[in-house]
PADRENGU-964444 format. One line per field, with one value per residue: residue number from 0; residue in three letters; x, y, z of N, C-alpha, C in turn. Coordinates in steps of 0.02 Angstrom, whole numbers, plus 50000, padded with zeros to 5 digits. Example, Ala and Ser with C-alpha at 12.3 -4.5 7.8 and 13.67 -1.06 7.14 Angstrom:
<recs>
resi = 0 / 1
resn = ALA / SER
nX = 50660 / 50642
nY = 49716 / 49888
nZ = 50390 / 50354
caX = 50615 / 50684
caY = 49775 / 49947
caZ = 50390 / 50357
cX = 50660 / 50645
cY = 49835 / 50002
cZ = 50390 / 50394
</recs>
This chain:
<recs>
resi = 0 / 1 / 2 / 3 / 4 / 5 / 6 / 7 / 8 / 9 / 10 / 11 / 12 / 13 / 14 / 15 / 16 / 17 / 18 / 19 / 20 / 21 / 22 / 23 / 24 / 25 / 26 / 27 / 28 / 29 / 30 / 31 / 32 / 33 / 34 / 35 / 36 / 37 / 38 / 39 / 40 / 41 / 42 / 43 / 44 / 45 / 46 / 47 / 48 / 49 / 50 / 51 / 52 / 53 / 54 / 55 / 56 / 57 / 58 / 59 / 60 / 61 / 62 / 63 / 64 / 65 / 66 / 67 / 68 / 69 / 70 / 71 / 72 / 73 / 74 / 75 / 76 / 77 / 78 / 79 / 80 / 81 / 82 / 83 / 84 / 85 / 86 / 87 / 88 / 89 / 90 / 91 / 92 / 93 / 94 / 95 / 96 / 97 / 98 / 99 / 100 / 101 / 102 / 103 / 104 / 105 / 106 / 107 / 108 / 109 / 110 / 111 / 112 / 113 / 114 / 115 / 116 / 117 / 118 / 119 / 120 / 121 / 122 / 123 / 124 / 125 / 126 / 127 / 128 / 129 / 130 / 131 / 132 / 133 / 134 / 135 / 136 / 137 / 138 / 139 / 140 / 141 / 142 / 143 / 144 / 145 / 146 / 147 / 148 / 149 / 150 / 151 / 152 / 153 / 154 / 155 / 156 / 157 / 158 / 159 / 160 / 161 / 162 / 163 / 164 / 165 / 166 / 167 / 168 / 169 / 170 / 171 / 172 / 173 / 174 / 175 / 176 / 177 / 178 / 179 / 180 / 181 / 182 / 183 / 184 / 185 / 186 / 187 / 188 / 189
resn = UNK / UNK / UNK / UNK / UNK / UNK / UNK / UNK / UNK / UNK / UNK / UNK / UNK / UNK / UNK / UNK / UNK / UNK / UNK / UNK / UNK / UNK / UNK / UNK / UNK / UNK / UNK / UNK / UNK / UNK / UNK / UNK / UNK / UNK / UNK / UNK / UNK / UNK / UNK / UNK / UNK / UNK / UNK / UNK / UNK / UNK / UNK / UNK / UNK / UNK / UNK / UNK / UNK / UNK / UNK / UNK / UNK / UNK / UNK / UNK / UNK / UNK / UNK / UNK / UNK / UNK / UNK / UNK / UNK / UNK / UNK / UNK / UNK / UNK / UNK / UNK / UNK / UNK / UNK / UNK / UNK / UNK / UNK / UNK / UNK / UNK / UNK / UNK / UNK / UNK / UNK / UNK / UNK / UNK / UNK / UNK / UNK / UNK / UNK / UNK / UNK / UNK / UNK / UNK / UNK / UNK / UNK / UNK / UNK / UNK / UNK / UNK / UNK / UNK / UNK / UNK / UNK / UNK / UNK / UNK / UNK / UNK / UNK / UNK / UNK / UNK / UNK / UNK / UNK / UNK / UNK / UNK / UNK / UNK / UNK / UNK / UNK / UNK / UNK / UNK / UNK / UNK / UNK / UNK / UNK / UNK / UNK / UNK / UNK / UNK / UNK / UNK / UNK / UNK / UNK / UNK / UNK / UNK / UNK / UNK / UNK / UNK / UNK / UNK / UNK / UNK / UNK / UNK / UNK / UNK / UNK / UNK / UNK / UNK / UNK / UNK / UNK / UNK / UNK / UNK / UNK / UNK / UNK / UNK / UNK / UNK / UNK / UNK / UNK / UNK
nX = 57722 / 57780 / 57893 / 57973 / 57998 / 58062 / 58180 / 58246 / 58280 / 58399 / 58457 / 58469 / 58374 / 58228 / 58223 / 58163 / 58117 / 58088 / 57980 / 57888 / 57863 / 57801 / 57687 / 57622 / 57600 / 57507 / 57398 / 57372 / 57341 / 57223 / 57137 / 57136 / 57071 / 56944 / 56900 / 56901 / 56801 / 56689 / 56680 / 56668 / 56548 / 56459 / 56479 / 56434 / 56300 / 56258 / 56279 / 56228 / 56124 / 56188 / 56322 / 56351 / 56404 / 56536 / 56580 / 56574 / 56675 / 56785 / 56784 / 56807 / 56935 / 57013 / 56991 / 57043 / 57180 / 57208 / 57180 / 57271 / 57398 / 57389 / 57377 / 57501 / 57584 / 57535 / 57570 / 57707 / 57727 / 57683 / 57637 / 57609 / 57669 / 57606 / 57680 / 57763 / 57747 / 57634 / 57479 / 57508 / 57553 / 57694 / 57794 / 57890 / 58070 / 58150 / 58140 / 58149 / 58168 / 58194 / 58115 / 57996 / 57854 / 57860 / 57786 / 57714 / 57734 / 57633 / 57486 / 57390 / 57212 / 57118 / 56994 / 56868 / 56834 / 56731 / 56769 / 56725 / 56654 / 56748 / 56828 / 56930 / 57058 / 57073 / 57181 / 57150 / 57171 / 57135 / 57192 / 57249 / 57264 / 57240 / 57182 / 57243 / 57279 / 57342 / 57416 / 57412 / 57296 / 57189 / 57220 / 57167 / 57043 / 56935 / 56963 / 56956 / 57103 / 57173 / 57312 / 57462 / 57623 / 57659 / 57766 / 57787 / 57818 / 57831 / 57779 / 57874 / 57985 / 58000 / 57999 / 57886 / 57817 / 57670 / 57555 / 57444 / 57274 / 57116 / 56938 / 56840 / 56716 / 56660 / 56618 / 56573 / 56525 / 56402 / 56372 / 56371 / 56504 / 56608 / 56760 / 56909 / 57060 / 57235 / 57348 / 57472 / 57626 / 57657 / 57675 / 57778 / 57717 / 57707
nY = 62837 / 62757 / 62830 / 62824 / 62687 / 62668 / 62738 / 62647 / 62546 / 62433 / 62410 / 62263 / 62223 / 62278 / 62367 / 62336 / 62457 / 62525 / 62446 / 62467 / 62602 / 62594 / 62523 / 62621 / 62718 / 62650 / 62648 / 62786 / 62818 / 62753 / 62838 / 62946 / 62884 / 62859 / 62991 / 63040 / 62958 / 63003 / 63139 / 63117 / 63047 / 63150 / 63235 / 63152 / 63140 / 63270 / 63286 / 63312 / 63212 / 63203 / 63218 / 63118 / 62993 / 63027 / 63060 / 62936 / 62874 / 62946 / 62908 / 62770 / 62768 / 62825 / 62730 / 62614 / 62647 / 62670 / 62541 / 62462 / 62514 / 62499 / 62360 / 62318 / 62372 / 62302 / 62173 / 62182 / 62196 / 62074 / 61923 / 61948 / 61908 / 61880 / 61966 / 61893 / 61953 / 62037 / 62079 / 62142 / 62158 / 62112 / 62158 / 62059 / 62050 / 62092 / 62120 / 62068 / 62187 / 62195 / 62133 / 62200 / 62268 / 62414 / 62567 / 62681 / 62849 / 62902 / 63000 / 63128 / 63138 / 63239 / 63365 / 63451 / 63619 / 63766 / 63934 / 64098 / 64077 / 64006 / 63856 / 63756 / 63641 / 63560 / 63508 / 63378 / 63360 / 63282 / 63267 / 63384 / 63529 / 63656 / 63767 / 63801 / 63913 / 63957 / 64115 / 64175 / 64124 / 64196 / 64327 / 64416 / 64450 / 64550 / 64540 / 64545 / 64546 / 64479 / 64533 / 64449 / 64388 / 64253 / 64113 / 63953 / 63776 / 63664 / 63498 / 63460 / 63522 / 63655 / 63831 / 63933 / 64101 / 64168 / 64280 / 64322 / 64295 / 64240 / 64250 / 64139 / 64103 / 63957 / 63821 / 63648 / 63540 / 63613 / 63627 / 63742 / 63819 / 63886 / 63950 / 63987 / 64033 / 64015 / 64119 / 64075 / 64071 / 63982 / 63811 / 63666 / 63510 / 63354
nZ = 58194 / 58095 / 58057 / 58172 / 58179 / 58056 / 58080 / 58155 / 58073 / 58008 / 58129 / 58223 / 58317 / 58408 / 58559 / 58728 / 58777 / 58655 / 58614 / 58717 / 58697 / 58572 / 58607 / 58687 / 58588 / 58509 / 58594 / 58601 / 58467 / 58454 / 58523 / 58435 / 58327 / 58385 / 58407 / 58276 / 58223 / 58295 / 58251 / 58112 / 58106 / 58141 / 58032 / 57927 / 57963 / 57942 / 57809 / 57639 / 57532 / 57409 / 57443 / 57531 / 57492 / 57462 / 57590 / 57651 / 57580 / 57626 / 57760 / 57744 / 57685 / 57787 / 57891 / 57831 / 57822 / 57958 / 58019 / 57948 / 57986 / 58125 / 58138 / 58090 / 58188 / 58301 / 58263 / 58270 / 58405 / 58452 / 58545 / 58719 / 58879 / 59046 / 59185 / 59329 / 59455 / 59454 / 59370 / 59251 / 59078 / 58980 / 58843 / 58724 / 58747 / 58638 / 58460 / 58291 / 58168 / 58036 / 57943 / 57937 / 57860 / 57762 / 57805 / 57706 / 57710 / 57814 / 57846 / 57927 / 57928 / 57809 / 57791 / 57698 / 57724 / 57735 / 57720 / 57720 / 57598 / 57528 / 57488 / 57587 / 57615 / 57761 / 57890 / 57996 / 58160 / 58291 / 58413 / 58451 / 58556 / 58518 / 58388 / 58228 / 58098 / 57939 / 57914 / 57787 / 57729 / 57776 / 57757 / 57662 / 57707 / 57809 / 57966 / 58141 / 58229 / 58371 / 58436 / 58469 / 58509 / 58521 / 58541 / 58466 / 58465 / 58339 / 58288 / 58199 / 58241 / 58210 / 58254 / 58251 / 58260 / 58324 / 58246 / 58305 / 58365 / 58300 / 58291 / 58211 / 58092 / 58013 / 57903 / 57894 / 57779 / 57769 / 57903 / 58025 / 58111 / 58242 / 58302 / 58397 / 58320 / 58303 / 58222 / 58112 / 58019 / 57863 / 57892 / 57901 / 57853 / 57927
caX = 57745 / 57822 / 57957 / 58012 / 58021 / 58110 / 58245 / 58276 / 58300 / 58472 / 58470 / 58443 / 58318 / 58199 / 58232 / 58101 / 58096 / 58056 / 57916 / 57843 / 57842 / 57754 / 57624 / 57592 / 57576 / 57447 / 57344 / 57357 / 57310 / 57154 / 57100 / 57126 / 57019 / 56880 / 56881 / 56884 / 56736 / 56638 / 56673 / 56644 / 56477 / 56423 / 56483 / 56390 / 56230 / 56243 / 56293 / 56172 / 56126 / 56238 / 56390 / 56357 / 56449 / 56604 / 56597 / 56586 / 56741 / 56834 / 56786 / 56837 / 57007 / 57043 / 56989 / 57091 / 57247 / 57213 / 57185 / 57333 / 57454 / 57381 / 57391 / 57574 / 57612 / 57517 / 57609 / 57775 / 57727 / 57675 / 57604 / 57643 / 57656 / 57600 / 57736 / 57746 / 57731 / 57568 / 57440 / 57526 / 57583 / 57759 / 57811 / 57954 / 58127 / 58175 / 58107 / 58185 / 58129 / 58216 / 58063 / 57934 / 57830 / 57867 / 57725 / 57735 / 57711 / 57567 / 57462 / 57328 / 57158 / 57099 / 56925 / 56855 / 56794 / 56717 / 56781 / 56709 / 56635 / 56807 / 56840 / 56999 / 57072 / 57098 / 57212 / 57112 / 57213 / 57090 / 57231 / 57276 / 57226 / 57232 / 57166 / 57292 / 57265 / 57396 / 57401 / 57398 / 57230 / 57138 / 57250 / 57127 / 56978 / 56936 / 56951 / 56989 / 57157 / 57198 / 57384 / 57509 / 57683 / 57675 / 57807 / 57765 / 57864 / 57791 / 57800 / 57932 / 58041 / 58001 / 57978 / 57853 / 57788 / 57601 / 57541 / 57385 / 57219 / 57054 / 56876 / 56824 / 56658 / 56674 / 56569 / 56593 / 56463 / 56345 / 56366 / 56404 / 56549 / 56647 / 56814 / 56967 / 57117 / 57299 / 57377 / 57542 / 57650 / 57653 / 57714 / 57793 / 57673 / 57736
caY = 62771 / 62732 / 62865 / 62797 / 62620 / 62676 / 62759 / 62588 / 62496 / 62422 / 62379 / 62195 / 62213 / 62333 / 62356 / 62337 / 62527 / 62538 / 62411 / 62502 / 62664 / 62574 / 62508 / 62685 / 62750 / 62615 / 62673 / 62855 / 62820 / 62731 / 62898 / 62983 / 62849 / 62871 / 63060 / 63044 / 62925 / 63048 / 63196 / 63093 / 63032 / 63213 / 63258 / 63111 / 63157 / 63336 / 63286 / 63304 / 63147 / 63206 / 63215 / 63064 / 62941 / 63054 / 63055 / 62865 / 62859 / 62975 / 62863 / 62707 / 62779 / 62834 / 62667 / 62568 / 62668 / 62659 / 62470 / 62437 / 62534 / 62470 / 62289 / 62310 / 62385 / 62247 / 62113 / 62193 / 62183 / 62003 / 61904 / 61970 / 61862 / 61916 / 61964 / 61850 / 61992 / 62069 / 62059 / 62181 / 62121 / 62137 / 62136 / 62024 / 62095 / 62120 / 62093 / 62081 / 62235 / 62198 / 62105 / 62237 / 62303 / 62487 / 62607 / 62738 / 62917 / 62909 / 63069 / 63140 / 63149 / 63307 / 63376 / 63515 / 63667 / 63827 / 63997 / 64153 / 64047 / 63976 / 63789 / 63745 / 63574 / 63568 / 63450 / 63361 / 63332 / 63282 / 63266 / 63450 / 63569 / 63722 / 63771 / 63842 / 63928 / 63996 / 64186 / 64194 / 64102 / 64245 / 64393 / 64459 / 64463 / 64598 / 64503 / 64574 / 64503 / 64493 / 64528 / 64421 / 64362 / 64192 / 64065 / 63884 / 63725 / 63617 / 63428 / 63454 / 63557 / 63725 / 63876 / 63993 / 64150 / 64185 / 64351 / 64336 / 64247 / 64266 / 64213 / 64124 / 64063 / 63913 / 63767 / 63582 / 63511 / 63655 / 63630 / 63804 / 63811 / 63945 / 63933 / 64032 / 64005 / 64049 / 64134 / 64057 / 64067 / 63915 / 63762 / 63603 / 63456 / 63286
caZ = 58210 / 58042 / 58058 / 58227 / 58160 / 58002 / 58106 / 58187 / 58021 / 58008 / 58193 / 58221 / 58362 / 58446 / 58631 / 58767 / 58778 / 58591 / 58612 / 58763 / 58663 / 58520 / 58642 / 58706 / 58527 / 58489 / 58637 / 58583 / 58402 / 58465 / 58541 / 58372 / 58290 / 58418 / 58395 / 58205 / 58214 / 58321 / 58204 / 58047 / 58115 / 58137 / 57963 / 57886 / 57979 / 57914 / 57736 / 57593 / 57498 / 57355 / 57470 / 57579 / 57466 / 57470 / 57661 / 57663 / 57552 / 57672 / 57818 / 57724 / 57675 / 57854 / 57927 / 57799 / 57843 / 58031 / 58035 / 57920 / 58028 / 58191 / 58135 / 58085 / 58255 / 58345 / 58245 / 58295 / 58478 / 58462 / 58608 / 58780 / 58934 / 59109 / 59232 / 59385 / 59515 / 59450 / 59312 / 59193 / 59023 / 58958 / 58775 / 58720 / 58758 / 58575 / 58401 / 58228 / 58130 / 57966 / 57900 / 57945 / 57800 / 57767 / 57801 / 57666 / 57720 / 57845 / 57851 / 57962 / 57879 / 57791 / 57775 / 57666 / 57762 / 57698 / 57756 / 57674 / 57533 / 57497 / 57515 / 57608 / 57640 / 57829 / 57923 / 58056 / 58213 / 58348 / 58475 / 58464 / 58603 / 58488 / 58316 / 58194 / 58028 / 57908 / 57908 / 57718 / 57709 / 57796 / 57750 / 57619 / 57738 / 57865 / 58028 / 58199 / 58254 / 58439 / 58424 / 58518 / 58475 / 58556 / 58505 / 58469 / 58439 / 58302 / 58291 / 58154 / 58272 / 58192 / 58308 / 58223 / 58305 / 58306 / 58237 / 58344 / 58362 / 58269 / 58302 / 58142 / 58073 / 57957 / 57899 / 57870 / 57749 / 57788 / 57975 / 58046 / 58168 / 58261 / 58348 / 58397 / 58284 / 58309 / 58156 / 58106 / 57950 / 57835 / 57929 / 57867 / 57876 / 57929
cX = 57795 / 57891 / 58002 / 58040 / 58073 / 58178 / 58282 / 58298 / 58376 / 58494 / 58439 / 58379 / 58292 / 58208 / 58164 / 58074 / 58060 / 57986 / 57865 / 57818 / 57791 / 57686 / 57586 / 57563 / 57512 / 57388 / 57323 / 57323 / 57238 / 57111 / 57086 / 57071 / 56950 / 56855 / 56863 / 56814 / 56679 / 56625 / 56644 / 56570 / 56436 / 56422 / 56435 / 56316 / 56210 / 56249 / 56229 / 56179 / 56178 / 56309 / 56402 / 56406 / 56522 / 56626 / 56611 / 56655 / 56796 / 56841 / 56823 / 56914 / 57042 / 57047 / 57038 / 57162 / 57258 / 57224 / 57249 / 57392 / 57449 / 57397 / 57466 / 57605 / 57597 / 57557 / 57682 / 57778 / 57721 / 57640 / 57645 / 57622 / 57651 / 57664 / 57715 / 57721 / 57662 / 57534 / 57457 / 57558 / 57648 / 57772 / 57875 / 58012 / 58153 / 58138 / 58147 / 58142 / 58148 / 58164 / 57997 / 57917 / 57835 / 57799 / 57743 / 57698 / 57642 / 57549 / 57401 / 57274 / 57143 / 57024 / 56919 / 56812 / 56784 / 56727 / 56770 / 56695 / 56694 / 56819 / 56914 / 57006 / 57107 / 57126 / 57175 / 57158 / 57173 / 57127 / 57259 / 57232 / 57213 / 57212 / 57215 / 57269 / 57324 / 57373 / 57380 / 57328 / 57175 / 57162 / 57205 / 57060 / 56986 / 56915 / 56988 / 57040 / 57176 / 57273 / 57418 / 57568 / 57707 / 57715 / 57780 / 57822 / 57820 / 57818 / 57863 / 57993 / 58046 / 57978 / 57946 / 57826 / 57718 / 57596 / 57478 / 57334 / 57159 / 56997 / 56848 / 56761 / 56678 / 56620 / 56601 / 56529 / 56401 / 56332 / 56406 / 56443 / 56583 / 56700 / 56868 / 57025 / 57179 / 57327 / 57451 / 57562 / 57645 / 57701 / 57726 / 57748 / 57711 / 57691
cY = 62746 / 62764 / 62837 / 62728 / 62624 / 62696 / 62701 / 62536 / 62492 / 62395 / 62310 / 62187 / 62278 / 62317 / 62355 / 62408 / 62546 / 62507 / 62444 / 62567 / 62648 / 62558 / 62571 / 62720 / 62716 / 62639 / 62743 / 62860 / 62795 / 62791 / 62940 / 62950 / 62864 / 62942 / 63070 / 63015 / 62970 / 63107 / 63173 / 63074 / 63096 / 63240 / 63218 / 63126 / 63223 / 63338 / 63278 / 63235 / 63145 / 63197 / 63156 / 63010 / 62963 / 63048 / 62983 / 62845 / 62886 / 62930 / 62798 / 62714 / 62786 / 62768 / 62616 / 62583 / 62652 / 62584 / 62439 / 62452 / 62503 / 62395 / 62275 / 62320 / 62328 / 62184 / 62120 / 62175 / 62109 / 61987 / 61927 / 61924 / 61901 / 61911 / 61922 / 61891 / 62022 / 62047 / 62098 / 62136 / 62153 / 62113 / 62095 / 62073 / 62126 / 62087 / 62112 / 62128 / 62237 / 62170 / 62141 / 62272 / 62378 / 62521 / 62671 / 62801 / 62924 / 62983 / 63071 / 63154 / 63223 / 63308 / 63444 / 63557 / 63729 / 63887 / 64052 / 64128 / 64019 / 63908 / 63780 / 63674 / 63582 / 63503 / 63438 / 63327 / 63334 / 63279 / 63334 / 63488 / 63639 / 63715 / 63820 / 63853 / 63970 / 64068 / 64204 / 64173 / 64153 / 64317 / 64441 / 64479 / 64510 / 64561 / 64538 / 64524 / 64526 / 64479 / 64496 / 64393 / 64299 / 64144 / 63995 / 63838 / 63673 / 63546 / 63416 / 63490 / 63630 / 63767 / 63939 / 64038 / 64168 / 64260 / 64370 / 64280 / 64281 / 64221 / 64201 / 64081 / 64021 / 63859 / 63704 / 63550 / 63548 / 63658 / 63690 / 63793 / 63878 / 63923 / 63987 / 63996 / 64047 / 64058 / 64118 / 64059 / 63994 / 63869 / 63701 / 63550 / 63390 / 63239
cZ = 58159 / 58045 / 58113 / 58210 / 58105 / 58027 / 58139 / 58136 / 58020 / 58076 / 58191 / 58262 / 58391 / 58520 / 58665 / 58771 / 58713 / 58588 / 58658 / 58732 / 58608 / 58550 / 58661 / 58644 / 58501 / 58529 / 58617 / 58515 / 58406 / 58483 / 58479 / 58331 / 58320 / 58404 / 58321 / 58193 / 58238 / 58274 / 58138 / 58050 / 58109 / 58066 / 57918 / 57900 / 57947 / 57837 / 57696 / 57560 / 57443 / 57381 / 57516 / 57556 / 57474 / 57543 / 57680 / 57637 / 57598 / 57733 / 57801 / 57716 / 57742 / 57891 / 57897 / 57822 / 57917 / 58046 / 58006 / 57965 / 58097 / 58190 / 58128 / 58154 / 58303 / 58328 / 58267 / 58369 / 58493 / 58527 / 58667 / 58836 / 59000 / 59150 / 59292 / 59445 / 59513 / 59385 / 59249 / 59140 / 59001 / 58887 / 58776 / 58727 / 58694 / 58517 / 58339 / 58186 / 58056 / 57918 / 57906 / 57879 / 57811 / 57760 / 57765 / 57685 / 57751 / 57854 / 57895 / 57911 / 57868 / 57778 / 57741 / 57712 / 57720 / 57744 / 57705 / 57604 / 57494 / 57530 / 57527 / 57633 / 57708 / 57856 / 57987 / 58105 / 58277 / 58414 / 58493 / 58513 / 58577 / 58415 / 58284 / 58122 / 58002 / 57899 / 57837 / 57695 / 57726 / 57788 / 57710 / 57650 / 57798 / 57928 / 58084 / 58226 / 58324 / 58436 / 58484 / 58479 / 58511 / 58512 / 58517 / 58447 / 58404 / 58310 / 58248 / 58183 / 58253 / 58252 / 58279 / 58278 / 58279 / 58295 / 58274 / 58340 / 58330 / 58290 / 58233 / 58136 / 58013 / 57955 / 57872 / 57845 / 57773 / 57863 / 57999 / 58110 / 58182 / 58310 / 58346 / 58363 / 58297 / 58238 / 58157 / 58032 / 57926 / 57873 / 57886 / 57895 / 57873 / 57964
</recs>
């Protein structure tokens, strides 16, 4: 959200199209919040008493960031008035964005997972339909790789080629998990 708004700085107003896109992004980020909440609840239930406070801090940091960014987006949209033809709401036609507070470098939340007794900081993207792991993180372990050379397009515009998929056991706060992961070279995170 921040990157899109930052690219509009210097323009006097946001168009109706910009505002509609922002409204859609607000709806989509709500889904991310709901999924984070569901996963974090499971993690907190599985956490030992020693780690529970850390999990509460993770939740608090995520929620603080979420509500901060969502409130800025909602304030940009401002009040919307119903259209005369139906009950849908329409944002104002334009808004001055020169006075919007800058959102500094928003990031997706990370969680610590254990793979082969090694702790790895994993990027949690609950909106993704696939699981990805960097090839170098599992290169030293004897894992059966289902070879494929599938190409992907990342959110950053990169086009990496997969070296295959693996079936991987991992744990989150002692909660055993298993999933299929696509092996990709190091990707740029944004």
